[in-house]
C-alpha positions as CSV (number, residue, x, y, z in Angstrom):
1,M,3.6,-21.1,-7.7
2,R,1.1,-21.7,-4.9
3,L,-2.5,-21.2,-6.0
4,N,-3.2,-18.4,-3.5
5,K,-0.1,-16.5,-4.7
6,F,-1.2,-16.9,-8.3
7,I,-4.6,-15.5,-7.6
8,A,-3.1,-12.6,-5.8
9,A,-0.7,-11.9,-8.7
10,C,-3.7,-11.7,-11.0
11,G,-5.0,-8.9,-8.9
12,I,-8.1,-10.7,-7.7
13,C,-7.5,-10.3,-3.9
14,S,-4.9,-10.8,-1.2
15,R,-3.4,-14.2,-0.5
16,R,-5.5,-14.5,2.6
17,D,-8.7,-13.8,0.8
18,A,-7.6,-16.1,-2.0
19,D,-7.3,-18.9,0.6
20,K,-10.9,-18.1,1.6
21,L,-12.1,-18.4,-2.0
22,I,-10.3,-21.8,-2.4
23,M,-11.8,-23.1,0.8
24,A,-15.2,-22.0,-0.3
25,G,-14.9,-24.1,-3.4
26,R,-15.0,-21.1,-5.7
27,V,-11.7,-21.8,-7.5
28,K,-11.2,-24.4,-10.2
29,V,-7.9,-25.5,-11.8
30,N,-8.2,-27.4,-15.1
31,G,-11.9,-28.0,-14.5
32,K,-11.6,-29.4,-10.9
33,I,-12.3,-27.7,-7.6
34,A,-9.0,-26.7,-6.2
35,D,-7.4,-27.5,-2.8
36,T,-5.4,-25.1,-0.7
37,G,-1.7,-25.5,-1.2
38,L,-2.0,-26.5,-4.9
39,Q,0.8,-25.6,-7.1
40,V,0.0,-24.0,-10.5
41,S,1.8,-22.7,-13.6
42,E,0.9,-20.4,-16.4
43,T,-0.2,-23.3,-18.5
44,D,-2.9,-24.3,-16.0
45,E,-6.5,-22.9,-16.5
46,V,-7.6,-21.2,-13.2
47,L,-11.2,-20.1,-12.8
48,V,-12.6,-18.0,-9.9
49,D,-16.4,-18.1,-9.8
50,D,-16.2,-19.8,-13.2
51,K,-14.3,-16.8,-14.7
52,K,-10.8,-17.5,-16.2
53,I,-8.0,-15.4,-14.6
54,G,-4.5,-14.7,-15.6
55,T,-1.5,-12.5,-14.6
56,V,-1.1,-9.1,-16.2
57,N,2.2,-8.0,-17.8
58,K,2.4,-4.7,-16.0
59,H,0.7,-3.8,-12.7
60,V,-0.8,-0.4,-11.9
61,V,-1.1,1.5,-8.6
62,L,-3.6,4.4,-8.1
63,A,-3.4,7.1,-5.5
64,Y,-7.0,8.1,-4.8
65,Y,-8.1,11.1,-2.6
66,K,-11.1,9.5,-0.9
67,P,-13.7,12.1,0.1
68,V,-15.8,11.8,3.2
69,G,-18.9,9.8,2.5
70,V,-17.3,7.3,0.1
71,V,-17.3,3.7,1.5
72,C,-14.4,1.3,1.2
73,T,-16.3,-1.8,0.2
74,E,-16.9,-4.0,-2.8
75,R,-19.8,-6.0,-1.4
76,D,-22.3,-3.5,0.3
77,A,-25.2,-3.1,-2.1
78,H,-26.7,-0.4,0.2
79,A,-23.7,1.9,0.1
80,E,-24.5,5.0,-1.9
81,K,-20.9,5.7,-2.9
82,T,-18.1,3.1,-3.0
83,V,-14.5,3.6,-3.9
84,I,-14.7,1.3,-6.9
85,S,-17.9,2.8,-8.3
86,E,-16.5,6.3,-7.9
87,I,-13.2,5.6,-9.6
88,K,-14.6,3.6,-12.5
89,Y,-11.1,2.4,-13.5
90,D,-10.9,0.2,-16.6
91,R,-9.0,-2.5,-14.8
92,R,-10.0,-4.4,-11.6
93,V,-8.1,-2.8,-8.6
94,T,-8.4,-3.3,-4.9
95,Y,-7.5,-1.0,-2.0
96,A,-4.7,-1.7,0.5
97,G,-5.9,-0.4,3.8
98,R,-9.4,1.0,4.4
99,L,-10.5,4.4,5.3
100,D,-13.9,4.6,7.1
101,K,-16.8,6.5,5.6
102,D,-16.3,9.6,7.8
103,S,-12.6,9.9,7.0
104,E,-10.8,11.3,4.0
105,G,-7.4,11.2,2.4
106,L,-5.0,8.9,0.6
107,L,-6.0,5.4,-0.5
108,L,-3.8,3.2,-2.6
109,L,-5.4,0.8,-5.1
110,T,-3.7,-1.8,-7.2
111,D,-4.2,-4.9,-9.3
112,D,-1.1,-6.5,-7.7
113,G,-2.3,-8.8,-4.9
114,N,1.3,-9.5,-3.8
115,L,1.7,-5.8,-3.2
116,I,-1.5,-5.6,-1.2
117,N,-0.4,-8.6,0.8
118,A,3.0,-7.0,1.6
119,M,1.4,-3.6,2.5
120,M,-1.3,-5.2,4.7
121,R,1.0,-7.4,6.7
122,G,1.1,-5.8,10.2
123,A,4.5,-7.3,11.0
124,N,6.1,-5.2,8.2
125,M,5.5,-2.0,10.3
126,H,4.7,0.1,7.3
127,E,3.9,3.8,8.2
128,K,0.6,5.6,7.6
129,E,0.4,9.3,8.5
130,Y,-2.8,11.2,9.5
131,E,-4.0,14.7,10.3
132,V,-6.5,14.6,13.2
133,E,-8.7,17.2,14.9
134,V,-10.6,16.3,18.1
135,D,-13.3,18.0,20.1
136,K,-11.2,19.1,23.1
137,N,-8.0,21.1,23.7
138,L,-5.0,18.8,23.7
139,T,-2.8,18.3,26.7
140,G,0.7,17.0,26.9
141,D,-0.6,14.0,28.9
142,F,-3.1,13.2,26.1
143,L,-0.4,13.3,23.4
144,K,2.0,11.3,25.5
145,K,-0.5,8.5,26.1
146,L,-1.3,8.4,22.4
147,S,2.3,8.0,21.5
148,Q,3.0,5.4,24.2
149,G,0.2,3.1,23.1
150,V,-3.5,2.9,24.2
151,Y,-5.4,-0.1,25.4
152,L,-8.5,-0.6,23.4
153,E,-10.9,-2.6,25.5
154,E,-13.4,-3.5,22.7
155,L,-10.5,-5.1,20.7
156,D,-8.6,-6.3,23.8
157,K,-5.4,-4.9,22.2
158,T,-2.9,-2.2,23.1
159,T,-1.8,-0.1,20.1
160,R,1.9,0.1,19.2
161,P,3.9,3.1,20.2
162,C,3.6,5.8,17.5
163,S,4.8,9.3,16.6
164,V,2.5,12.2,17.6
165,T,3.1,15.9,16.9
166,R,0.8,18.7,18.0
167,T,-0.3,21.0,15.1
168,G,-2.9,23.2,16.9
169,K,-4.9,23.5,20.1
170,K,-7.1,20.6,19.0
171,S,-5.2,19.0,16.2
172,F,-2.2,16.7,15.7
173,K,-0.4,14.5,13.2
174,I,0.1,10.9,14.0
175,I,2.1,8.1,12.3
176,I,1.0,4.6,13.0
177,T,2.3,1.2,11.8
178,Q,-0.9,-0.8,12.5
179,G,-4.3,-1.1,10.8
180,L,-6.7,-1.9,13.5
181,N,-10.4,-1.2,12.8
182,R,-11.0,2.6,13.3
183,Q,-7.8,2.7,15.3
184,I,-7.2,6.4,15.7
185,R,-10.8,7.1,16.5
186,R,-10.8,4.3,19.1
187,M,-7.5,5.6,20.6
188,C,-8.9,9.1,21.0
189,A,-12.2,7.8,22.5
190,A,-10.3,5.7,25.0
191,L,-8.6,8.9,26.2
192,G,-11.9,10.9,26.4
193,A,-11.8,12.7,23.0
194,E,-13.9,12.4,19.9
195,V,-12.4,12.8,16.4
196,V,-13.9,15.7,14.5
197,S,-12.0,15.1,11.3
198,L,-9.4,12.6,10.1
199,K,-7.3,12.7,7.0
200,R,-4.7,10.3,5.8
201,I,-1.9,12.2,4.2
202,R,0.7,9.5,3.6
203,V,1.0,5.7,3.0
204,M,4.6,4.5,3.2
205,T,6.5,6.4,0.4
206,V,3.4,8.0,-1.2
207,T,2.3,11.4,0.1
208,L,-1.0,13.0,-0.8
209,S,0.4,16.5,-1.2
210,D,2.9,15.2,-3.9
211,M,0.1,13.7,-5.9
212,N,-1.5,17.1,-6.7
213,I,-5.1,15.7,-6.7
214,K,-8.3,17.0,-5.2
215,A,-10.9,15.0,-3.3
216,G,-12.5,12.5,-5.6
217,E,-9.6,12.4,-8.0
218,Y,-6.9,9.8,-8.6
219,K,-3.5,9.6,-10.1
220,V,-1.7,6.6,-11.7
221,L,1.7,6.3,-10.0
222,S,4.7,6.7,-12.3
223,N,7.2,4.0,-12.7
224,L,9.6,5.8,-10.3
225,E,6.9,6.2,-7.7
226,M,6.0,2.5,-8.0
227,Q,9.6,1.4,-7.7
228,K,10.0,3.3,-4.4
229,L,6.7,1.8,-3.1
230,Y,7.6,-1.7,-4.1
231,R,11.1,-1.4,-2.6
232,A,9.6,-0.1,0.7
233,A,7.2,-3.1,0.6
234,G,10.2,-5.5,0.2
235,L,9.2,-6.4,-3.4
236,E,10.7,-6.0,-6.8
237,L,8.7,-4.2,-9.5
238,Q,8.5,-6.5,-12.5
């Protein structure tokens, strides 16, 4: 198995971030600083920041209802509330897909780096659904432009076409298949509206309403729920 895949399978991080750790010289295999592309097996001793790592027999996925004010970060020492510190789970887990501080809703966390990698790969077109309220009355033209794709000048990117459904004078649901930084807020701003509230209600096969959790709570996905998620991600649950 390639070293970056092994690190991901241990739940340390995604393969991409594993490559960064290797390139930074923070990974050792059998006492030697590792090179990218190295092949390893279960018999090799792999250390990340001088701590031995190994694969787990059974992975876990958490569905967490992130409240407004909690930050998706593991490195910001100045953040008052972070996802990891709020959950206090007894195993190291990492989130797949951020929610900004001012947003709330469903966040999936897991110790399976391969699942994170599959979920985060933009080419896989995985769906995420949101409830959004803005500061102005919606028009048909506004909703049409959202659904057709919006050019974001600061990112020099045009968003993919998406599904948009009006739910009120100033509110709508939107299903996107991208994960650009603050994407929905940027899309609305480009069309002259400011997001008042934003809530993620679904990630792929996992729906917040089905989890029966309140803001700040989490649920460990059942084996059946995990099977559906892994299947949607193109993986097989071990």
